[in-house]
N, CA and C of each residue as an Amber inpcrd file, in Angstrom:
protein
   267
-137.5570000 118.7910000  26.5630000-137.5450000 119.9870000  27.3930000
-136.5180000 119.7910000  28.4840000-135.8150000 120.8400000  28.7960000
-134.8760000 120.8240000  29.9070000-135.5950000 121.3570000  31.1330000
-135.7060000 120.5430000  32.1600000-136.3700000 120.9710000  33.3920000
-135.7070000 122.2070000  33.9640000-134.3930000 122.2850000  33.8630000
-133.6920000 123.4260000  34.4490000-134.1060000 124.7450000  33.8120000
-134.4100000 124.7580000  32.5180000-134.8250000 126.0130000  31.8830000
-136.2480000 126.3630000  32.2460000-137.1080000 125.3840000  32.4340000
-138.5100000 125.6410000  32.7600000-138.6810000 126.0820000  34.1990000
-137.7940000 125.6400000  35.0680000-137.9360000 125.9470000  36.4880000
-136.8080000 126.8570000  36.9600000-136.3170000 127.6860000  36.0820000
-135.2040000 128.5800000  36.4340000-135.5700000 129.4500000  37.6260000
-134.6590000 129.5690000  38.5470000-134.8760000 130.4050000  39.7150000
-135.4940000 129.6560000  40.8820000-136.0000000 128.4720000  40.6500000
-136.5910000 127.7010000  41.7430000-135.4680000 127.0040000  42.5060000
-135.6610000 126.8520000  43.7800000-134.6540000 126.2110000  44.6160000
-135.2630000 124.9970000  45.2910000-134.4660000 123.9910000  45.4980000
-134.9040000 122.7920000  46.2120000-136.1210000 122.1640000  45.5470000
-135.9780000 121.7370000  44.3070000-137.0820000 121.1520000  43.5550000
-137.2870000 119.6920000  43.8860000-138.5310000 119.3130000  44.0460000
-138.9500000 117.9350000  44.1620000-140.0830000 117.8000000  43.1700000
-140.1080000 116.7170000  42.3800000-141.1590000 116.6340000  41.3800000
-141.7230000 115.2380000  41.2150000-142.8990000 115.1900000  40.5770000
-143.5800000 113.9580000  40.2170000-144.1070000 114.1740000  38.8030000
-144.5340000 113.0950000  38.1490000-145.0600000 113.2110000  36.7960000
-146.4860000 112.6660000  36.7720000-147.4150000 113.4760000  36.2420000
-148.8050000 113.0630000  36.0880000-148.9220000 112.1430000  34.8690000
-149.9690000 111.3270000  34.7900000-150.1240000 110.4050000  33.6610000
-150.1330000 111.0890000  32.2880000-150.5590000 112.3450000  32.2130000
-150.5880000 113.0500000  30.9350000-149.2290000 113.6490000  30.5650000
-148.2160000 113.4230000  31.4030000-146.8740000 113.9170000  31.1260000
-146.5350000 115.2360000  31.7950000-147.5140000 115.8840000  32.4250000
-147.2230000 117.1220000  33.1520000-146.2760000 116.8180000  34.3030000
-145.3150000 117.7050000  34.5130000-144.3920000 117.5820000  35.6410000
-144.9410000 118.4470000  36.7650000-145.1020000 117.8620000  37.9430000
-145.5870000 118.5660000  39.1310000-144.3710000 118.8810000  39.9880000
-144.2110000 120.1470000  40.3350000-142.9940000 120.5980000  41.0120000
-143.3320000 121.2160000  42.3690000-142.6490000 120.7560000  43.4230000
-142.7630000 121.3700000  44.7510000-141.5990000 122.3310000  44.9020000
-141.9040000 123.6000000  45.1270000-140.8670000 124.6230000  45.2730000
-140.8230000 125.0760000  46.7300000-139.8650000 124.5340000  47.4920000
-139.8000000 124.8020000  48.9250000-139.7250000 126.2900000  49.2390000
-138.8620000 127.0220000  48.5560000-138.7100000 128.4340000  48.8610000
-139.5490000 129.3220000  47.9480000-140.2370000 128.7160000  46.9960000
-141.1580000 129.4560000  46.1440000-142.5780000 129.3810000  46.6690000
-142.7950000 128.4870000  47.6480000-144.1050000 128.3180000  48.2930000
-145.2160000 127.9740000  47.3040000-144.9010000 127.1490000  46.3020000
-145.8820000 126.7440000  45.2990000-145.7530000 125.2750000  44.9540000
-146.8490000 124.7310000  44.4370000-146.8270000 123.4970000  43.6720000
-147.1660000 123.9500000  42.2580000-146.2640000 123.6820000  41.3310000
-146.4200000 124.1520000  39.9590000-146.4700000 122.9900000  38.9900000
-146.9200000 123.2760000  37.7660000-146.9220000 122.2700000  36.7070000
-146.1480000 122.7930000  35.5100000-145.5110000 121.8680000  34.8210000
-144.8450000 122.1710000  33.5660000-145.3710000 121.1430000  32.5640000
-146.0670000 121.6070000  31.5500000-146.6400000 120.7140000  30.5400000
-145.6120000 120.3940000  29.4700000-145.6940000 119.1870000  28.8760000
-144.7700000 118.8400000  27.7900000-144.8050000 119.9040000  26.6910000
-143.6410000 120.2760000  26.2150000-143.5350000 121.2710000  25.1630000
-143.5620000 122.7100000  25.6480000-143.7950000 122.9090000  26.9380000
-143.8260000 124.2650000  27.5050000-142.4870000 124.5760000  28.1520000
-142.1970000 125.8500000  28.2900000-140.9370000 126.2540000  28.9240000
-141.1630000 127.0450000  30.1940000-142.4080000 127.2340000  30.5790000
-142.7120000 127.9720000  31.8090000-143.5910000 127.1310000  32.7280000
-143.2930000 127.2670000  34.0100000-144.1150000 126.5970000  35.0160000
-145.3340000 127.4570000  35.3120000-146.4420000 126.7910000  35.6480000
-147.6690000 127.4790000  36.0610000-148.0070000 127.0230000  37.4780000
-148.4110000 127.9570000  38.3200000-148.7570000 127.6160000  39.7000000
-150.0590000 126.8340000  39.7290000-150.0240000 125.6720000  40.3780000
-151.2260000 124.8660000  40.5730000-151.9280000 125.3180000  41.8530000
-151.1540000 125.4250000  42.9530000-151.6770000 125.9800000  44.2010000
-150.5140000 126.4010000  45.0900000-150.8120000 127.2990000  46.0140000
-149.8010000 127.7530000  46.9630000-149.6070000 126.6990000  48.0400000
-148.3660000 126.5070000  48.4450000-148.0350000 125.5100000  49.4580000
-146.7890000 125.9910000  50.1970000-146.9820000 126.5830000  51.3460000
-145.8710000 127.1510000  52.1170000-144.8550000 126.0850000  52.4780000
-143.6090000 126.3500000  52.1500000-142.5010000 125.4760000  52.5070000
-142.7340000 124.0310000  52.0580000-143.1140000 123.8720000  50.7910000
-143.4170000 122.5430000  50.2350000-142.1390000 121.7330000  50.0670000
-142.1570000 120.4950000  50.5430000-140.9560000 119.6700000  50.4680000
-141.1650000 118.3830000  49.6880000-142.3780000 118.1330000  49.2220000
-142.6270000 116.9110000  48.4750000-143.9170000 117.0160000  47.7010000
-143.9960000 116.2700000  46.6070000-145.2150000 116.2200000  45.8030000
-145.3500000 114.8230000  45.2080000-146.5630000 114.3250000  45.1940000
-146.8710000 113.0130000  44.6180000-148.1930000 113.1080000  43.8840000
-148.3880000 112.2090000  42.9350000-149.6350000 112.1450000  42.1820000
-150.2070000 110.7530000  42.3450000-151.4950000 110.6460000  42.6200000
-152.1380000 109.3450000  42.7300000-153.6360000 109.4370000  42.5270000
-154.1480000 108.6500000  41.5890000-155.5850000 108.5510000  41.3490000
-156.2710000 109.9010000  41.1780000-155.6760000 110.7480000  40.3770000
-156.2760000 112.0350000  40.0660000-156.1040000 113.1040000  41.1240000
-155.2700000 112.8360000  42.1150000-155.0620000 113.7910000  43.2050000
-153.5880000 114.1140000  43.3610000-153.2970000 115.3900000  43.6140000
-151.9290000 115.8270000  43.9120000-151.8130000 115.9450000  45.4250000
-150.7870000 115.3320000  45.9960000-150.5060000 115.3970000  47.4260000
-149.1900000 116.1320000  47.6180000-149.1330000 117.0050000  48.6140000
-147.8990000 117.7400000  48.8800000-147.6680000 117.8460000  50.3790000
-146.4060000 117.7390000  50.7790000-146.0490000 118.0290000  52.1690000
-145.7200000 119.5120000  52.2520000-146.2070000 120.1590000  53.2930000
-146.0130000 121.5980000  53.4620000-145.5670000 121.9010000  54.8820000
-145.1180000 123.1230000  55.0890000-144.7780000 123.5840000  56.4310000
-143.6090000 122.8760000  57.0620000-142.6110000 122.5120000  56.2490000
-141.4860000 121.7620000  56.8060000-140.4570000 122.6300000  57.5160000
-140.5030000 123.9360000  57.2550000-139.5940000 124.8080000  57.9990000
-140.3530000 126.0150000  58.5260000-139.9440000 126.4550000  59.7110000
-140.6010000 127.5830000  60.3560000-139.7190000 128.8130000  60.3440000
-140.0040000 129.7190000  61.2340000-139.2470000 130.9690000  61.3440000
-137.7860000 130.7030000  61.6620000-136.9090000 131.4040000  60.9680000
-135.4860000 131.3100000  61.2470000-134.8840000 129.9460000  61.0090000
-135.5260000 129.1300000  60.1780000-135.0050000 127.8020000  59.8740000
-135.3770000 126.7350000  60.8790000-136.1930000 127.0910000  61.8700000
-136.6470000 126.1030000  62.8580000-137.5670000 125.0950000  62.1680000
-137.6800000 123.8880000  62.7190000-138.6010000 122.9110000  62.1360000
-140.0300000 123.4570000  62.1180000-140.7500000 123.1470000  61.0600000
-142.1380000 123.5850000  60.9530000-143.0740000 122.5690000  61.5620000
-144.3580000 122.8070000  61.3910000-145.3640000 121.8920000  61.9390000
-146.0040000 121.0780000  60.8290000-145.2930000 120.7380000  59.8080000
-145.6740000 119.9790000  58.6270000-147.0930000 119.4670000  58.5260000
-147.5570000 119.3750000  57.3070000-148.8910000 118.8630000  56.9960000
-148.8650000 118.2750000  55.5950000-149.8430000 117.4500000  55.2970000
-150.0420000 116.9550000  53.9420000-151.3220000 117.5800000  53.4230000
-151.2450000 118.1870000  52.2430000-152.4120000 118.7910000  51.6070000
-152.6560000 118.0690000  50.2960000-153.8730000 118.1690000  49.7920000
-154.1890000 117.5200000  48.5220000-155.2050000 118.3410000  47.7390000
-155.2120000 118.1160000  46.4380000-156.2280000 118.7390000  45.5910000
-156.4450000 117.8550000  44.3660000-157.6360000 117.9090000  43.8140000
-157.9270000 117.2020000  42.5790000-157.0870000 117.8160000  41.4730000
-156.5840000 117.0000000  40.5960000-155.7180000 117.5100000  39.5160000
-156.4710000 117.5890000  38.2130000-156.3990000 118.7700000  37.6240000
-156.8880000 118.9660000  36.2680000-155.7750000 119.6600000  35.5200000
-155.4220000 119.1420000  34.3840000-154.3610000 119.7450000  33.5890000
-154.6870000 121.1940000  33.2980000-153.6790000 122.0560000  33.3610000
-153.8740000 123.4830000  33.1000000-153.4340000 123.8590000  31.6890000
-153.3600000 122.8930000  30.8110000-152.9340000 123.1580000  29.4260000
-153.9210000 124.0350000  28.7020000
């Protein structure tokens, strides 16, 4: 699979890979954390994450940094959010 075709239109991608092969994508200007499963060509939203700048996977949990930019490009008040991961296949 070509990541570029699955995540077309997304800007500023940061990604991690889950043990089952799913690609976890942080979309800074898309305000989402999405997944792309092996063999699929479309991303699915896992959860909303405003101004997401990073994503990591560890011990069944997805961690994402959010809120990295504010109004007019000013620095945001960043946070780390997490959720239990279940494949959306």
